[in-house]
C-alpha positions as CSV (number, residue, x, y, z in Angstrom):
1,M,98.4,70.2,118.3
2,L,101.2,72.0,120.1
3,E,102.7,73.1,116.8
4,R,99.3,74.6,115.8
5,E,99.1,76.6,119.0
6,I,102.6,77.9,118.6
7,R,101.8,79.0,115.0
8,I,98.6,80.7,116.2
9,R,100.6,82.7,118.8
10,E,103.2,83.6,116.1
11,L,100.5,84.8,113.8
12,E,98.8,86.9,116.6
13,E,102.2,88.5,117.3
14,Q,102.9,89.2,113.7
15,I,99.5,90.8,113.2
16,E,99.9,92.9,116.3
17,D,103.4,94.0,115.2
18,L,102.2,94.8,111.7
19,K,99.3,96.9,113.0
20,K,101.7,98.9,115.2
21,R,103.7,99.8,112.1
22,F,100.7,101.0,110.2
23,P,101.2,104.8,109.5
24,A,98.3,107.1,110.5
25,H,97.7,107.8,106.8
26,S,98.4,106.2,103.5
27,I,98.8,102.6,104.4
28,K,100.7,100.8,101.7
29,P,98.7,98.1,99.8
30,A,101.4,95.5,100.5
31,M,100.9,96.0,104.3
32,V,97.2,95.6,104.0
33,N,97.7,92.4,101.8
34,R,100.1,91.0,104.4
35,L,97.7,91.7,107.2
36,E,94.9,89.9,105.3
37,E,97.1,86.9,104.6
38,L,98.0,86.6,108.3
39,E,94.5,87.0,109.4
40,E,93.2,84.4,106.9
41,E,95.8,81.8,108.1
42,L,95.0,82.5,111.7
43,D,91.3,82.0,111.0
44,R,92.0,78.7,109.3
45,L,94.0,77.5,112.2
46,R,91.4,78.5,114.7
47,Q,88.7,76.7,112.8
48,E,90.6,73.5,112.9
49,E,90.0,73.2,116.7
């Protein structure tokens, strides 16, 4: 359970960092895809509770 909580925190930090790096215009598709992947993994982990 501790490992899952650590991973959740890591994902939250990665998502926050990625969002901070988004440009005001013309977000690259790769960045959007990465954000979606991180959010999906985070959702899966949170549902396991």
